[in-house]
C-alpha positions in Angstrom: 0.3 -6.4 27.1 1.9 -9.5 28.3 5.6 -9.9 27.6 6.0 -13.7 27.6 8.9 -14.7 25.4 7.2 -18.1 25.0 4.4 -16.6 22.8 4.6 -17.3 19.1 5.3 -14.3 17.0 3.8 -12.7 13.8 5.9 -10.1 11.9 3.9 -7.2 10.5 5.0 -4.0 8.8 4.3 -0.4 9.7 1.5 -0.2 7.2 -0.4 -3.1 8.8 0.3 -1.7 12.3 -1.1 1.7 11.3 -4.3 0.1 9.9 -4.7 -2.0 13.0 -4.3 1.1 15.2 -7.0 3.0 13.2 -9.5 0.3 13.9 -8.5 -0.1 17.5 -9.2 3.6 18.0 -12.7 3.3 16.5 -11.8 5.4 13.5 -13.3 3.0 11.0 -16.3 2.2 13.1 -18.5 0.1 12.9 -15.4 -2.1 12.3 -13.7 -2.4 15.7 -11.7 -5.6 15.4 -10.5 -8.2 13.0 -13.2 -10.2 11.3 -13.5 -14.0 11.5 -14.1 -16.2 8.4 -17.9 -16.0 8.5 -17.9 -12.2 8.9 -15.2 -11.7 6.3 -17.1 -13.7 3.7 -20.4 -11.9 4.4 -18.8 -8.4 4.1 -17.0 -9.4 0.9 -20.2 -10.5 -0.6 -22.6 -7.8 0.7 -20.3 -4.9 1.3 -22.3 -4.3 4.5 -21.1 -4.7 8.1 -23.5 -4.4 11.1 -25.9 -2.5 8.8 -23.3 0.0 7.6 -21.4 0.2 4.3 -17.9 -1.3 4.3 -16.3 -2.2 1.0 -14.4 -5.4 2.0 -13.5 -7.5 5.0 -11.0 -6.3 7.6 -8.5 -9.0 8.1 -4.8 -9.6 9.0 -3.0 -11.9 6.5 0.7 -11.2 6.8 3.1 -12.8 4.2 6.3 -14.7 4.9 7.2 -18.3 5.5 7.6 -17.9 9.3 4.2 -16.1 9.5 2.6 -18.9 7.6 4.1 -21.5 9.9 2.8 -19.7 12.9 -0.7 -19.3 11.5 -0.8 -23.0 10.6 0.1 -24.0 14.2 -1.7 -21.6 16.6 -4.7 -22.7 18.5 -7.8 -20.8 19.7 -7.1 -18.8 22.9 -3.4 -18.7 22.3 -1.6 -15.3 22.6 0.6 -14.3 19.7 3.0 -11.4 19.8 3.0 -8.8 17.0 6.4 -7.6 16.0 7.2 -4.6 13.7 10.8 -3.9 12.9 12.0 -6.4 15.5 10.1 -4.6 18.2 7.0 -5.9 20.0 4.1 -3.6 19.1 1.1 -5.6 20.2 -0.5 -9.0 20.7 -3.5 -10.9 19.5 -5.6 -13.6 21.3 -6.3 -16.2 18.6 -10.0 -16.8 17.8 -9.4 -18.6 14.5 -7.3 -18.8 11.4 -8.6 -19.4 7.9 -7.5 -19.4 4.3 -8.1 -16.5 1.9 -7.9 -16.0 -1.8 -5.3 -13.2 -2.3 -6.4 -12.5 -5.9 -10.1 -12.0 -4.9 -9.1 -9.7 -2.1 -7.0 -7.6 -4.4 -10.0 -7.3 -6.8 -12.2 -6.2 -3.8 -9.7 -3.5 -2.8 -8.5 -2.2 -6.2 -11.1 -3.5 -8.7 -8.3 -5.5 -10.4 -5.6 -8.0 -9.6 -3.4 -6.9 -12.6 0.2 -6.6 -11.3 0.8 -3.6 -13.6 -1.3 -1.6 -11.1 1.2 -0.2 -8.5 -1.1 -0.8 -5.6 -1.8 -4.4 -6.6 1.9 -5.1 -7.0 2.8 -3.6 -3.5 -0.1 -5.3 -1.7 0.4 -8.7 -3.3 4.0 -8.8 -2.0 2.7 -8.2 1.6 -0.3 -10.5 1.6 -0.3 -14.2 2.7 -2.8 -16.9 2.1 -3.9 -17.3 5.7 -5.7 -14.8 8.0 -6.0 -14.6 11.8 -8.9 -13.1 13.8 -9.2 -12.4 17.5 -9.1 -9.6 20.0 -5.9 -7.5 19.7 -4.0 -4.6 21.1 -1.3 -2.5 19.4 0.8 0.4 20.4 1.1 3.1 17.8 1.0 6.6 19.4 0.5 8.7 16.2 -3.1 7.6 15.8 -3.9 8.5 19.4 -2.1 11.8 19.1 -4.1 12.7 16.0 -7.4 12.0 17.8 -6.3 14.1 20.8 -5.3 17.0 18.6 -8.6 17.1 16.8 -10.7 16.7 20.0 -8.6 19.5 21.6 -9.0 21.8 18.7 -12.8 21.3 18.6 -13.1 22.0 22.3 -10.8 25.0 22.1 -12.7 26.6 19.2 -16.2 25.4 20.2 -16.6 24.4 16.5 -19.9 23.0 15.4 -19.7 23.0 11.6 -16.5 20.9 11.1 -15.4 20.1 7.6 -12.7 17.8 6.4 -10.5 17.3 3.3 -8.2 14.5 2.4 -5.3 16.0 0.4 -2.1 14.8 -1.1 -1.1 18.5 -1.9 1.5 17.1 -4.3 2.2 19.9 -4.7 -0.1 22.4 -3.0 -1.5 24.7 -5.8 -3.9 27.6 -6.2 -6.9 25.4 -6.7 -6.3 23.7 -3.3 -6.1 27.2 -1.8 -9.4 28.3 -3.4 -11.1 25.2 -2.1 -9.8 25.6 1.4 -10.9 29.3 1.5 -14.4 28.3 0.2 -14.8 25.6 2.8 -13.8 28.1 5.6 -16.6 30.5 4.4 -19.2 28.0 5.7 -17.2 26.1 8.4 -16.1 26.8 12.0 -13.1 24.4 11.6 -11.4 22.6 8.7 -9.5 19.4 9.3 -7.1 18.7 6.5 -5.9 15.0 6.5 -2.6 15.2 4.6 -1.8 11.9 3.0 1.4 10.2 4.3 1.9 7.2 2.0 4.2 4.3 2.6 5.8 4.7 -0.8 8.5 7.2 -2.0 6.5 8.6 -4.9 6.1 12.3 -5.3 7.2 14.9 -2.8 8.3 13.8 0.7 5.7 14.2 3.4 7.7 16.8 5.3 8.0 19.0 2.2 4.3 18.9 1.6 3.5 19.4 5.2 5.8 22.4 5.4 4.2 23.9 2.3 0.7 23.4 3.6 1.4 24.9 7.0 3.2 27.8 5.4 0.0 28.6 3.6 -2.4 28.0 6.5 -0.3 29.9 9.1 0.6 32.8 6.9 -2.5 33.4 4.8 -5.5 32.1 6.8 -7.2 33.1 10.1 -5.7 31.4 13.2 -7.5 28.4 14.7 -9.6 27.7 11.6 -7.5 24.9 10.1 -5.8 21.9 11.6 -3.4 19.8 9.5 -3.3 16.1 10.5 -1.0 13.4 9.1 -3.1 10.6 7.4 -1.1 7.5 6.9 -2.4 6.3 3.5 -2.4 2.5 4.0 -3.3 0.1 1.3 -7.0 -0.1 2.3 -7.4 3.6 1.2 -5.6 3.1 -2.1 -8.4 1.4 -4.1 -11.6 2.6 -5.8 -13.5 2.3 -2.5 -11.4 5.1 -1.1 -14.3 7.6 -0.7 -16.3 5.3 1.5 -13.4 4.8 3.9 -12.5 8.5 3.8 -16.1 9.3 4.8 -16.0 6.8 7.7 -12.7 8.2 8.9 -13.8 11.8 8.8 -17.1 11.0 10.6 -15.3 9.0 13.3 -12.8 11.8 13.9 -15.8 14.2 14.6 -16.3 15.9 11.2 -19.8 16.5 9.8 -18.7 17.3 6.2 -16.3 15.8 3.7 -15.1 18.0 0.8 -13.9 16.4 -2.4 -13.1 17.6 -5.9 -15.0 16.3 -8.9 -11.8 14.5 -10.1 -11.6 12.5 -6.8 -10.5 8.9 -7.6 -13.4 7.4 -5.7 -16.2 9.0 -7.7 -17.8 7.2 -10.6 -20.5 4.7 -11.6 -20.4 0.9 -11.6 -22.6 -2.1 -12.1 -23.6 -4.4 -9.3 -26.1 -7.2 -9.8 -27.2 -5.7 -13.1 -28.0 -2.3 -11.5 -26.3 1.0 -12.1 -24.9 2.4 -8.9 -22.8 5.3 -7.8 -20.4 5.5 -4.9 -22.9 7.7 -3.1 -25.3 4.7 -2.9 -22.7 3.1 -0.6 -22.1 6.4 1.4 -25.7 7.3 2.0 -25.9 5.5 5.4 -22.7 7.2 6.7 -23.7 10.1 8.8 -21.6 12.8 7.1 -22.4 15.2 4.3 -20.2 14.8 1.2 -19.8 18.0 -0.9 -18.3 18.0 -4.4 -16.5 21.0 -5.7 -16.4 21.7 -9.5 -13.2 21.9 -11.4 -11.3 25.2 -11.3 -9.0 26.6 -14.0 -7.2 29.8 -14.7 -8.8 31.8 -17.5 -6.5 34.1 -19.4 -9.4 36.3 -20.4 -11.0 36.5 -16.9 -7.5 36.8 -15.5 -8.4 34.8 -12.4 -9.4 31.3 -11.2 -12.8 30.4 -12.4 -15.3 27.5 -12.2 -15.4 25.7 -15.5 -19.2 25.6 -15.2 -19.6 29.4 -15.0 -16.7 30.7 -17.2 -18.0 31.8 -20.6 -14.7 31.3 -22.4 -13.6 28.2 -24.2 -11.1 25.6 -23.1 -8.4 27.2 -25.2 -8.4 30.1 -22.7 -8.0 27.8 -19.7 -4.9 26.7 -17.8 -5.5 23.5 -16.0 -4.0 22.5 -12.6 -2.6 19.1 -13.4 -0.5 18.0 -10.4 1.8 15.8 -12.4 2.6 18.6 -14.9 3.3 21.0 -12.1 5.5 18.4 -10.4 7.6 17.9 -13.5 8.4 21.6 -13.5 9.4 21.5 -9.8 11.4 18.3 -10.1 13.3 19.9 -13.0 14.2 22.8 -10.7 11.9 25.3 -12.5 9.8 27.8 -10.6 6.1 27.2 -11.5 4.2 30.3 -12.6 2.6 32.1 -9.7 -0.9 31.5 -11.2 -0.3 27.8 -10.5 1.6 27.8 -7.2 2.0 30.6 -4.7 5.6 31.9 -4.7 6.1 31.2 -1.0 5.1 27.6 -1.6 7.3 27.2 -4.6 10.3 28.6 -2.7 9.8 26.3 0.3 9.6 23.2 -2.0 12.5 24.1 -4.2 14.7 25.0 -1.3 14.0 21.6 0.3 14.4 19.6 -3.0 17.7 21.3 -4.1 19.6 22.2 -0.9 22.9 24.0 -1.5 22.1 24.3 -5.1 24.0 27.6 -5.7 27.6 28.3 -5.0 28.1 31.7 -3.3 24.4 32.2 -2.7 24.9 35.5 -0.9 27.0 36.9 -3.7 24.4 35.8 -6.3 21.6 37.3 -4.2 23.2 40.7 -3.9 24.3 40.7 -7.6 20.7 40.1 -8.8 18.3 41.4 -6.2 17.4 44.9 -5.1 17.9 45.4 -1.4 18.2 47.7 1.6 21.9 48.1 1.3 22.5 46.2 4.5 24.4 42.9 4.4 22.0 40.3 5.6 22.2 36.5 5.4 19.7 35.2 2.9 18.3 31.7 2.8 17.7 29.7 -0.3 14.0 30.0 0.3 14.2 33.8 0.4 16.4 33.8 -2.7 13.6 32.0 -4.7 11.0 34.4 -3.4 13.0 37.4 -4.5 13.8 35.8 -7.8 10.1 35.2 -8.5 9.4 38.8 -7.7 11.8 39.8 -10.6 9.6 37.8 -13.0 6.8 40.2 -12.3 8.7 43.1 -14.1 6.6 44.0 -17.1 8.2 47.1 -18.7 10.8 45.1 -20.5 8.5 42.3 -21.7 
């Protein structure tokens, strides 16, 4: 990259930088660069790019008065610096600039431009009315590192059947575990793309990552699962999410994408008076998409069951609603072990409520059976031992 201070400057945020880096690395191929006005209009109208499905145009339209002034003044062939958090992260050689309709773009991404939709509200505040196209380069190592890690793992294991899942794990529950184990029964390697959103909703990424790695490293065979951070930028937040997830997984080297039947991207829609499903759009993407049925805990079967095969009624079923489990955790309550593995609950609660107990060691030795040796106990170990006490049945 050139470093001329005379170049004009566009200011972008980390979310835009991450998305530009994904395309630069070929992870949303066939899209490999920013689209010009003609290409953008064609993709928005046909949802096809170079013969492949792509739900909306890939453009850069940063908001802000200074950005709009730059976009209004640049000329073809001019080099423009890209800055993020006051640091140069790339540059673009201008091909053209053109006006866009922000509301139409929001509808293409989210299916609505209603500002009560959290994604719409967030994206609207970031989107300007002018876009820029041209060859660009950006520096964002996390994307390159992800690709290297996956390639290295595939080479190390010699994996041929490579499956993928895109998880929020907010929080990781027993159904997630069951799906992961089922996938491993028929795969050489499973890549879990753990969502890392640019918002503060739900559990922090580090907490979710620690919980997931605790499970994969302690309860699964080695070198069968790789957890990769997936920065969940705005383009993945709409109802076209499944198409983009499939493209991403394929371009990372996976040949199967696993989703649950409650995946937000599933569903039917009308287009030009014809009934479609999202699979019509995915059929030309060279990856197999497999849907898992819903799992519940049945209090008669006493285990996790598929709702399609369990003979007992819904009144016997405990459902795995992430929001409900999260409410327990955020209240400081330990979820029942049938919902969340005790080691996972302990790691999450210890991270969410650090230094929660005064005189933790005294409390631990007052309540817990032990070896008689004085050993320093962590908050995480305290929760694990506390959960074990709940298993006592003779007094219940």
